[in-house]
N, CA, C and O atoms as a CHARMM CRD file, in Angstrom:
* protein
*
  292
    1    1 MET  N     66.36200 -12.84800 -27.33700 PROA 1      0.00000
    2    1 MET  CA    66.82900 -12.06300 -26.35800 PROA 1      0.00000
    3    1 MET  C     65.57300 -12.10800 -25.39800 PROA 1      0.00000
    4    1 MET  O     64.46800 -11.74700 -25.80300 PROA 1      0.00000
    5    2 PRO  N     65.79500 -12.59000 -24.04500 PROA 2      0.00000
    6    2 PRO  CA    64.79600 -12.37000 -22.93900 PROA 2      0.00000
    7    2 PRO  C     64.13200 -11.35600 -22.84700 PROA 2      0.00000
    8    2 PRO  O     64.52500 -10.20000 -23.00400 PROA 2      0.00000
    9    3 ARG  N     63.00100 -11.75300 -22.56500 PROA 3      0.00000
   10    3 ARG  CA    62.07300 -10.38500 -21.93400 PROA 3      0.00000
   11    3 ARG  C     62.37300 -10.30500 -20.69600 PROA 3      0.00000
   12    3 ARG  O     62.72000 -11.25300 -19.99300 PROA 3      0.00000
   13    4 PRO  N     62.21600  -8.77000 -20.24000 PROA 4      0.00000
   14    4 PRO  CA    62.63800  -7.83800 -19.18700 PROA 4      0.00000
   15    4 PRO  C     61.36200  -8.54900 -18.07800 PROA 4      0.00000
   16    4 PRO  O     60.28500  -8.92600 -18.54000 PROA 4      0.00000
   17    5 PRO  N     61.70600  -8.64800 -16.54500 PROA 5      0.00000
   18    5 PRO  CA    60.57100  -9.10200 -16.11000 PROA 5      0.00000
   19    5 PRO  C     59.24200  -8.02000 -15.91900 PROA 5      0.00000
   20    5 PRO  O     59.43000  -6.80400 -15.92300 PROA 5      0.00000
   21    6 VAL  N     58.08700  -8.53400 -15.77600 PROA 6      0.00000
   22    6 VAL  CA    57.04900  -7.49800 -15.61900 PROA 6      0.00000
   23    6 VAL  C     57.12000  -6.75300 -14.22300 PROA 6      0.00000
   24    6 VAL  O     57.52600  -7.34500 -13.22300 PROA 6      0.00000
   25    7 GLN  N     56.65900  -5.26800 -14.19200 PROA 7      0.00000
   26    7 GLN  CA    57.12500  -4.71100 -12.98300 PROA 7      0.00000
   27    7 GLN  C     55.62800  -4.56200 -12.76300 PROA 7      0.00000
   28    7 GLN  O     54.90500  -4.35100 -13.73700 PROA 7      0.00000
   29    8 PRO  N     55.09700  -4.66400 -11.47100 PROA 8      0.00000
   30    8 PRO  CA    53.88500  -3.81800 -11.36300 PROA 8      0.00000
   31    8 PRO  C     53.45300  -2.59400 -10.94800 PROA 8      0.00000
   32    8 PRO  O     54.10300  -1.79400 -10.27600 PROA 8      0.00000
   33    9 TRP  N     52.23700  -2.45100 -11.40100 PROA 9      0.00000
   34    9 TRP  CA    51.76500  -1.21700 -10.99700 PROA 9      0.00000
   35    9 TRP  C     51.84400  -0.82400  -9.35400 PROA 9      0.00000
   36    9 TRP  O     51.46400  -1.57800  -8.45800 PROA 9      0.00000
   37   10 VAL  N     52.48400   0.67100  -9.13300 PROA 10     0.00000
   38   10 VAL  CA    52.72400   0.52100  -7.72000 PROA 10     0.00000
   39   10 VAL  C     51.88800   1.99400  -7.62800 PROA 10     0.00000
   40   10 VAL  O     52.24500   2.87800  -8.40600 PROA 10     0.00000
   41   11 PRO  N     50.81400   2.25800  -6.71400 PROA 11     0.00000
   42   11 PRO  CA    50.30600   3.75600  -6.79300 PROA 11     0.00000
   43   11 PRO  C     51.27700   4.44000  -6.23800 PROA 11     0.00000
   44   11 PRO  O     51.96100   3.86100  -5.39300 PROA 11     0.00000
   45   12 LEU  N     51.60100   5.99400  -6.62100 PROA 12     0.00000
   46   12 LEU  CA    52.45600   6.71000  -5.60200 PROA 12     0.00000
   47   12 LEU  C     51.62100   7.42400  -4.84100 PROA 12     0.00000
   48   12 LEU  O     50.45200   7.74900  -5.05200 PROA 12     0.00000
   49   13 PRO  N     52.75000   7.76400  -3.39300 PROA 13     0.00000
   50   13 PRO  CA    51.73500   8.53500  -2.75200 PROA 13     0.00000
   51   13 PRO  C     51.36900   9.71300  -2.99000 PROA 13     0.00000
   52   13 PRO  O     52.15200  10.23400  -3.78500 PROA 13     0.00000
   53   14 GLY  N     50.23800  10.64400  -2.56300 PROA 14     0.00000
   54   14 GLY  CA    49.38100  11.47100  -3.16700 PROA 14     0.00000
   55   14 GLY  C     48.73400  11.35700  -4.32800 PROA 14     0.00000
   56   14 GLY  O     48.08300  12.31700  -4.74100 PROA 14     0.00000
   57   15 HSD  N     48.79300  10.36300  -4.92900 PROA 15     0.00000
   58   15 HSD  CA    48.38100   9.78000  -5.95500 PROA 15     0.00000
   59   15 HSD  C     46.80400  10.39600  -6.23900 PROA 15     0.00000
   60   15 HSD  O     46.47300  10.16300  -7.40200 PROA 15     0.00000
   61   16 LYS  N     45.88200  11.03700  -5.55500 PROA 16     0.00000
   62   16 LYS  CA    44.71800  11.88000  -5.51300 PROA 16     0.00000
   63   16 LYS  C     44.06000  11.32800  -6.85100 PROA 16     0.00000
   64   16 LYS  O     43.64700  12.34400  -7.41000 PROA 16     0.00000
   65   17 ASN  N     43.79000  10.35700  -7.55300 PROA 17     0.00000
   66   17 ASN  CA    43.17400   9.97200  -8.73900 PROA 17     0.00000
   67   17 ASN  C     43.36800  10.86400  -9.97500 PROA 17     0.00000
   68   17 ASN  O     42.58800  11.50700 -10.67800 PROA 17     0.00000
   69   18 LEU  N     44.83600  10.64200  -9.98200 PROA 18     0.00000
   70   18 LEU  CA    45.60000  10.76600 -11.65800 PROA 18     0.00000
   71   18 LEU  C     44.85800   9.73800 -12.39900 PROA 18     0.00000
   72   18 LEU  O     44.79900   8.58200 -11.98100 PROA 18     0.00000
   73   19 ASP  N     44.30300  10.10900 -13.46000 PROA 19     0.00000
   74   19 ASP  CA    43.54200   9.13000 -14.24600 PROA 19     0.00000
   75   19 ASP  C     44.90600   8.97200 -15.19600 PROA 19     0.00000
   76   19 ASP  O     45.81600   9.79100 -15.33000 PROA 19     0.00000
   77   20 GLY  N     44.73300   7.44400 -15.91300 PROA 20     0.00000
   78   20 GLY  CA    45.40400   7.30900 -17.10600 PROA 20     0.00000
   79   20 GLY  C     45.52500   8.07700 -18.23700 PROA 20     0.00000
   80   20 GLY  O     44.38200   8.31300 -18.63000 PROA 20     0.00000
   81   21 ARG  N     46.28900   8.55100 -18.91100 PROA 21     0.00000
   82   21 ARG  CA    45.94500   9.76900 -19.87800 PROA 21     0.00000
   83   21 ARG  C     46.97300   9.30400 -21.42500 PROA 21     0.00000
   84   21 ARG  O     47.90000   8.49500 -21.36200 PROA 21     0.00000
   85   22 ALA  N     46.62800   9.87700 -22.46800 PROA 22     0.00000
   86   22 ALA  CA    47.46900   9.77500 -23.64900 PROA 22     0.00000
   87   22 ALA  C     47.67400  11.27000 -24.16200 PROA 22     0.00000
   88   22 ALA  O     46.95300  12.09200 -23.59500 PROA 22     0.00000
   89   23 ARG  N     48.35800  11.65900 -24.93900 PROA 23     0.00000
   90   23 ARG  CA    48.46700  13.00000 -25.25500 PROA 23     0.00000
   91   23 ARG  C     48.76900  13.98300 -24.81100 PROA 23     0.00000
   92   23 ARG  O     48.61500  15.06200 -25.38400 PROA 23     0.00000
   93   24 HSD  N     49.38200  13.79300 -23.43400 PROA 24     0.00000
   94   24 HSD  CA    49.80400  14.53900 -22.50200 PROA 24     0.00000
   95   24 HSD  C     51.30500  14.97200 -22.16800 PROA 24     0.00000
   96   24 HSD  O     52.23600  14.18100 -22.01200 PROA 24     0.00000
   97   25 THR  N     51.35900  15.94100 -22.11100 PROA 25     0.00000
   98   25 THR  CA    52.64800  16.94900 -22.44700 PROA 25     0.00000
   99   25 THR  C     53.50100  16.65500 -20.66600 PROA 25     0.00000
  100   25 THR  O     53.04100  17.17800 -19.65100 PROA 25     0.00000
  101   26 PRO  N     54.60200  15.85400 -20.66100 PROA 26     0.00000
  102   26 PRO  CA    55.37200  15.59000 -19.55700 PROA 26     0.00000
  103   26 PRO  C     56.50700  16.61600 -19.68700 PROA 26     0.00000
  104   26 PRO  O     57.00000  16.70500 -20.81200 PROA 26     0.00000
  105   27 THR  N     57.15800  17.65400 -18.41600 PROA 27     0.00000
  106   27 THR  CA    58.11400  18.16800 -18.94600 PROA 27     0.00000
  107   27 THR  C     59.02500  17.93700 -17.47500 PROA 27     0.00000
  108   27 THR  O     58.49400  17.87700 -16.36600 PROA 27     0.00000
  109   28 LEU  N     60.57300  17.81900 -17.74200 PROA 28     0.00000
  110   28 LEU  CA    61.22400  17.28200 -16.50900 PROA 28     0.00000
  111   28 LEU  C     62.16000  19.08500 -16.36500 PROA 28     0.00000
  112   28 LEU  O     62.64500  19.79700 -17.24400 PROA 28     0.00000
  113   29 VAL  N     62.08800  19.22400 -15.17700 PROA 29     0.00000
  114   29 VAL  CA    62.50000  20.40200 -15.04700 PROA 29     0.00000
  115   29 VAL  C     63.14700  20.07300 -13.19800 PROA 29     0.00000
  116   29 VAL  O     62.45600  19.84800 -12.20400 PROA 29     0.00000
  117   30 ARG  N     64.54700  20.15600 -13.29600 PROA 30     0.00000
  118   30 ARG  CA    65.43000  19.13300 -12.38400 PROA 30     0.00000
  119   30 ARG  C     64.81500  18.09400 -11.52800 PROA 30     0.00000
  120   30 ARG  O     64.73400  17.06300 -12.19500 PROA 30     0.00000
  121   31 GLN  N     64.43600  17.96000 -10.55900 PROA 31     0.00000
  122   31 GLN  CA    63.92800  16.80800 -10.02700 PROA 31     0.00000
  123   31 GLN  C     62.58400  16.54600 -10.25000 PROA 31     0.00000
  124   31 GLN  O     62.22300  15.40000  -9.98000 PROA 31     0.00000
  125   32 LYS  N     61.70100  17.36900 -10.70100 PROA 32     0.00000
  126   32 LYS  CA    59.98000  17.50700 -10.97900 PROA 32     0.00000
  127   32 LYS  C     59.80800  17.33600 -12.25500 PROA 32     0.00000
  128   32 LYS  O     60.35000  17.98000 -13.15300 PROA 32     0.00000
  129   33 THR  N     58.90700  16.29900 -12.37700 PROA 33     0.00000
  130   33 THR  CA    58.05500  16.36600 -13.98100 PROA 33     0.00000
  131   33 THR  C     56.77400  16.90900 -13.70700 PROA 33     0.00000
  132   33 THR  O     56.05300  16.61300 -12.75400 PROA 33     0.00000
  133   34 TYR  N     56.54700  17.71300 -14.59700 PROA 34     0.00000
  134   34 TYR  CA    55.28800  18.24500 -14.84700 PROA 34     0.00000
  135   34 TYR  C     54.46500  17.62500 -15.81700 PROA 34     0.00000
  136   34 TYR  O     54.95200  17.53100 -16.94300 PROA 34     0.00000
  137   35 VAL  N     53.18800  17.12700 -15.60800 PROA 35     0.00000
  138   35 VAL  CA    52.12900  16.63300 -17.04300 PROA 35     0.00000
  139   35 VAL  C     50.87500  17.80800 -16.66700 PROA 35     0.00000
  140   35 VAL  O     50.29900  18.17200 -15.64200 PROA 35     0.00000
  141   36 LEU  N     50.82700  18.14600 -18.08400 PROA 36     0.00000
  142   36 LEU  CA    49.90100  18.61400 -18.55500 PROA 36     0.00000
  143   36 LEU  C     48.76500  18.08700 -19.24900 PROA 36     0.00000
  144   36 LEU  O     49.21200  17.67100 -20.31800 PROA 36     0.00000
  145   37 GLY  N     47.60100  17.89600 -19.20700 PROA 37     0.00000
  146   37 GLY  CA    46.30100  17.69500 -19.99000 PROA 37     0.00000
  147   37 GLY  C     46.92000  16.42700 -20.64300 PROA 37     0.00000
  148   37 GLY  O     48.00100  15.87800 -20.43000 PROA 37     0.00000
  149   38 GLY  N     45.90200  16.12400 -21.50800 PROA 38     0.00000
  150   38 GLY  CA    46.05200  14.68600 -22.24600 PROA 38     0.00000
  151   38 GLY  C     44.50700  14.40400 -22.32200 PROA 38     0.00000
  152   38 GLY  O     43.59900  15.16800 -21.99300 PROA 38     0.00000
  153   39 ARG  N     44.41200  13.06300 -22.85600 PROA 39     0.00000
  154   39 ARG  CA    42.75900  12.68800 -22.82800 PROA 39     0.00000
  155   39 ARG  C     43.09100  10.98600 -22.67400 PROA 39     0.00000
  156   39 ARG  O     44.04000  10.22800 -22.87700 PROA 39     0.00000
  157   40 ASN  N     41.99100  10.92500 -22.29200 PROA 40     0.00000
  158   40 ASN  CA    41.49000   9.24100 -21.81000 PROA 40     0.00000
  159   40 ASN  C     40.28500   8.72400 -22.68100 PROA 40     0.00000
  160   40 ASN  O     39.18200   8.66500 -22.13600 PROA 40     0.00000
  161   41 GLY  N     40.42100   8.34200 -24.00700 PROA 41     0.00000
  162   41 GLY  CA    39.07400   8.10700 -25.01200 PROA 41     0.00000
  163   41 GLY  C     38.58300   9.27600 -25.21900 PROA 41     0.00000
  164   41 GLY  O     39.36900  10.08400 -25.71400 PROA 41     0.00000
  165   42 ASN  N     37.33800   9.69700 -24.96000 PROA 42     0.00000
  166   42 ASN  CA    36.71400  10.99000 -25.19800 PROA 42     0.00000
  167   42 ASN  C     36.94700  11.73500 -24.00100 PROA 42     0.00000
  168   42 ASN  O     36.29800  12.77100 -24.14000 PROA 42     0.00000
  169   43 GLN  N     37.53600  11.75200 -22.89000 PROA 43     0.00000
  170   43 GLN  CA    37.63400  12.67000 -21.54800 PROA 43     0.00000
  171   43 GLN  C     38.91100  12.95600 -22.10100 PROA 43     0.00000
  172   43 GLN  O     39.74800  12.30200 -22.72300 PROA 43     0.00000
  173   44 LEU  N     38.76800  14.70000 -21.49200 PROA 44     0.00000
  174   44 LEU  CA    39.89300  15.50200 -22.22500 PROA 44     0.00000
  175   44 LEU  C     40.21800  16.22900 -20.93900 PROA 44     0.00000
  176   44 LEU  O     39.37600  16.69600 -20.17300 PROA 44     0.00000
  177   45 PHE  N     41.59400  16.27700 -20.77700 PROA 45     0.00000
  178   45 PHE  CA    41.93400  16.26800 -19.33900 PROA 45     0.00000
  179   45 PHE  C     42.78200  17.96200 -19.18600 PROA 45     0.00000
  180   45 PHE  O     43.86600  17.83700 -19.75500 PROA 45     0.00000
  181   46 ASN  N     42.69600  18.80100 -18.86500 PROA 46     0.00000
  182   46 ASN  CA    43.47800  20.15300 -18.61900 PROA 46     0.00000
  183   46 ASN  C     43.60300  20.63300 -17.37400 PROA 46     0.00000
  184   46 ASN  O     42.99900  21.58600 -16.88200 PROA 46     0.00000
  185   47 ASP  N     44.57900  19.79300 -16.77600 PROA 47     0.00000
  186   47 ASP  CA    45.11200  19.86200 -15.47300 PROA 47     0.00000
  187   47 ASP  C     46.19700  19.60200 -15.95400 PROA 47     0.00000
  188   47 ASP  O     46.43000  18.97700 -16.98800 PROA 47     0.00000
  189   48 LEU  N     47.29000  20.31400 -14.84500 PROA 48     0.00000
  190   48 LEU  CA    48.47200  20.03200 -14.37100 PROA 48     0.00000
  191   48 LEU  C     48.92600  19.33200 -12.93700 PROA 48     0.00000
  192   48 LEU  O     48.51500  19.73500 -11.84900 PROA 48     0.00000
  193   49 TRP  N     49.72100  18.36100 -13.08600 PROA 49     0.00000
  194   49 TRP  CA    50.18700  17.86900 -12.20100 PROA 49     0.00000
  195   49 TRP  C     51.85800  18.01700 -12.19900 PROA 49     0.00000
  196   49 TRP  O     52.53600  18.32600 -13.17900 PROA 49     0.00000
  197   50 VAL  N     52.39500  17.68800 -10.72100 PROA 50     0.00000
  198   50 VAL  CA    53.76500  17.87900 -10.78200 PROA 50     0.00000
  199   50 VAL  C     54.07200  16.13000 -10.09500 PROA 50     0.00000
  200   50 VAL  O     53.14700  15.48400  -9.60400 PROA 50     0.00000
  201   51 PHE  N     55.27000  15.67600 -10.17300 PROA 51     0.00000
  202   51 PHE  CA    55.48000  14.57500  -9.59900 PROA 51     0.00000
  203   51 PHE  C     56.91000  14.57100  -9.20200 PROA 51     0.00000
  204   51 PHE  O     57.55900  14.35600 -10.22600 PROA 51     0.00000
  205   52 ASP  N     57.87600  14.74400  -7.94100 PROA 52     0.00000
  206   52 ASP  CA    58.82900  14.81600  -7.79400 PROA 52     0.00000
  207   52 ASP  C     59.60000  13.72100  -7.22200 PROA 52     0.00000
  208   52 ASP  O     59.43900  13.21100  -6.11300 PROA 52     0.00000
  209   53 THR  N     60.61000  13.36800  -8.27200 PROA 53     0.00000
  210   53 THR  CA    61.28800  12.28500  -8.30400 PROA 53     0.00000
  211   53 THR  C     62.31800  11.92100  -7.30200 PROA 53     0.00000
  212   53 THR  O     62.99700  10.90000  -7.41400 PROA 53     0.00000
  213   54 GLU  N     62.45700  12.95200  -6.10200 PROA 54     0.00000
  214   54 GLU  CA    63.39100  12.82800  -5.00500 PROA 54     0.00000
  215   54 GLU  C     62.52800  11.85900  -4.04000 PROA 54     0.00000
  216   54 GLU  O     62.81400  10.73400  -3.63100 PROA 54     0.00000
  217   55 CYS  N     61.34000  12.67900  -3.79500 PROA 55     0.00000
  218   55 CYS  CA    60.32500  11.81900  -2.64300 PROA 55     0.00000
  219   55 CYS  C     59.43000  11.19100  -3.05600 PROA 55     0.00000
  220   55 CYS  O     58.69500  10.78000  -2.15800 PROA 55     0.00000
  221   56 PHE  N     59.05300  10.83100  -4.35200 PROA 56     0.00000
  222   56 PHE  CA    58.10600  10.26600  -4.90200 PROA 56     0.00000
  223   56 PHE  C     56.64500  10.57600  -4.49300 PROA 56     0.00000
  224   56 PHE  O     55.78300   9.75000  -4.19400 PROA 56     0.00000
  225   57 GLN  N     56.51900  12.04700  -4.54100 PROA 57     0.00000
  226   57 GLN  CA    55.33500  12.75200  -4.26200 PROA 57     0.00000
  227   57 GLN  C     54.85300  13.30000  -5.44000 PROA 57     0.00000
  228   57 GLN  O     55.61000  14.00500  -6.10700 PROA 57     0.00000
  229   58 LEU  N     53.34300  13.02300  -5.92500 PROA 58     0.00000
  230   58 LEU  CA    52.35100  13.39900  -6.51300 PROA 58     0.00000
  231   58 LEU  C     51.56400  14.33400  -6.13500 PROA 58     0.00000
  232   58 LEU  O     50.75700  14.11600  -5.23100 PROA 58     0.00000
  233   59 ASP  N     51.65100  15.62200  -6.78800 PROA 59     0.00000
  234   59 ASP  CA    50.55700  16.52800  -6.09200 PROA 59     0.00000
  235   59 ASP  C     49.73800  17.29600  -7.34000 PROA 59     0.00000
  236   59 ASP  O     50.42100  17.50400  -8.34200 PROA 59     0.00000
  237   60 LEU  N     48.32700  17.74200  -7.37500 PROA 60     0.00000
  238   60 LEU  CA    47.92900  18.10500  -8.53400 PROA 60     0.00000
  239   60 LEU  C     47.81700  19.70800  -7.91500 PROA 60     0.00000
  240   60 LEU  O     47.49100  20.07800  -6.78600 PROA 60     0.00000
  241   61 LEU  N     48.25000  20.55600  -9.20400 PROA 61     0.00000
  242   61 LEU  CA    48.71000  21.47000  -8.82200 PROA 61     0.00000
  243   61 LEU  C     47.64500  22.60500  -9.26000 PROA 61     0.00000
  244   61 LEU  O     47.71600  23.70400  -8.71100 PROA 61     0.00000
  245   62 THR  N     46.63300  22.35000 -10.26600 PROA 62     0.00000
  246   62 THR  CA    45.71100  22.67800 -10.77400 PROA 62     0.00000
  247   62 THR  C     44.64500  22.20300 -11.40300 PROA 62     0.00000
  248   62 THR  O     45.08600  21.71000 -12.44100 PROA 62     0.00000
  249   63 GLU  N     43.62300  22.08400 -11.37300 PROA 63     0.00000
  250   63 GLU  CA    42.70900  20.96100 -12.09700 PROA 63     0.00000
  251   63 GLU  C     42.23300  21.72800 -13.43900 PROA 63     0.00000
  252   63 GLU  O     41.88300  21.13900 -14.46100 PROA 63     0.00000
  253   64 THR  N     42.27200  23.12500 -13.28100 PROA 64     0.00000
  254   64 THR  CA    41.66200  24.02900 -14.91200 PROA 64     0.00000
  255   64 THR  C     42.81200  24.69600 -15.34100 PROA 64     0.00000
  256   64 THR  O     43.18700  25.54000 -14.52600 PROA 64     0.00000
  257   65 CYS  N     43.59900  24.58700 -16.49700 PROA 65     0.00000
  258   65 CYS  CA    44.75700  25.78400 -16.66100 PROA 65     0.00000
  259   65 CYS  C     44.16400  26.30100 -17.81900 PROA 65     0.00000
  260   65 CYS  O     43.30300  25.73700 -18.49400 PROA 65     0.00000
  261   66 THR  N     44.60300  27.26500 -17.99300 PROA 66     0.00000
  262   66 THR  CA    43.87700  28.27100 -18.91300 PROA 66     0.00000
  263   66 THR  C     44.41200  28.39700 -20.21800 PROA 66     0.00000
  264   66 THR  O     44.16400  29.24300 -21.07700 PROA 66     0.00000
  265   67 PHE  N     45.15100  27.46800 -20.23800 PROA 67     0.00000
  266   67 PHE  CA    46.33200  26.63900 -21.57900 PROA 67     0.00000
  267   67 PHE  C     46.24200  25.21600 -21.40300 PROA 67     0.00000
  268   67 PHE  O     45.85700  24.76500 -20.32400 PROA 67     0.00000
  269   68 GLY  N     46.64300  24.27000 -22.60600 PROA 68     0.00000
  270   68 GLY  CA    47.12300  23.02400 -22.33400 PROA 68     0.00000
  271   68 GLY  C     46.06500  22.74900 -23.52500 PROA 68     0.00000
  272   68 GLY  O     45.52900  23.52700 -24.31400 PROA 68     0.00000
  273   69 SER  N     45.95000  21.10300 -23.33000 PROA 69     0.00000
  274   69 SER  CA    45.15700  20.28400 -23.89600 PROA 69     0.00000
  275   69 SER  C     43.56500  21.10100 -24.37100 PROA 69     0.00000
  276   69 SER  O     42.75300  21.66600 -23.63900 PROA 69     0.00000
  277   70 GLN  N     43.53900  20.89200 -25.85000 PROA 70     0.00000
  278   70 GLN  CA    42.27900  21.25800 -26.36700 PROA 70     0.00000
  279   70 GLN  C     41.48300  20.30800 -27.24300 PROA 70     0.00000
  280   70 GLN  O     40.57500  20.66100 -27.99500 PROA 70     0.00000
  281   71 GLY  N     42.01900  18.77600 -27.02700 PROA 71     0.00000
  282   71 GLY  CA    41.57200  17.85400 -27.26600 PROA 71     0.00000
  283   71 GLY  C     41.73500  17.54100 -29.02500 PROA 71     0.00000
  284   71 GLY  O     40.73500  17.66500 -29.73200 PROA 71     0.00000
  285   72 LEU  N     43.03000  17.14600 -29.61400 PROA 72     0.00000
  286   72 LEU  CA    43.03400  17.37300 -30.86000 PROA 72     0.00000
  287   72 LEU  C     42.62600  16.26800 -31.47200 PROA 72     0.00000
  288   72 LEU  O     42.63600  15.35800 -30.64300 PROA 72     0.00000
  289   73 PRO  N     42.16100  15.78000 -32.84000 PROA 73     0.00000
  290   73 PRO  CA    41.61000  14.81400 -32.97400 PROA 73     0.00000
  291   73 PRO  C     42.20100  13.90500 -33.35000 PROA 73     0.00000
  292   73 PRO  O     41.63500  12.82400 -33.51200 PROA 73     0.00000
């Protein structure tokens, strides 16, 4: 089976330095995807982002949440 073509990484409008991450919690609500916390190596994130799939806009809702990622081992 042939491999699909590689898609290039394209920064989104309103990117605002969203770092790559793993172990985050994405949640889809209607046309918006919310991304909470996560980690990148030893760096832990406790922020909340929203991506609007209709207008391709990414916004930081809060830099620090009172809930969320606690850095699981």
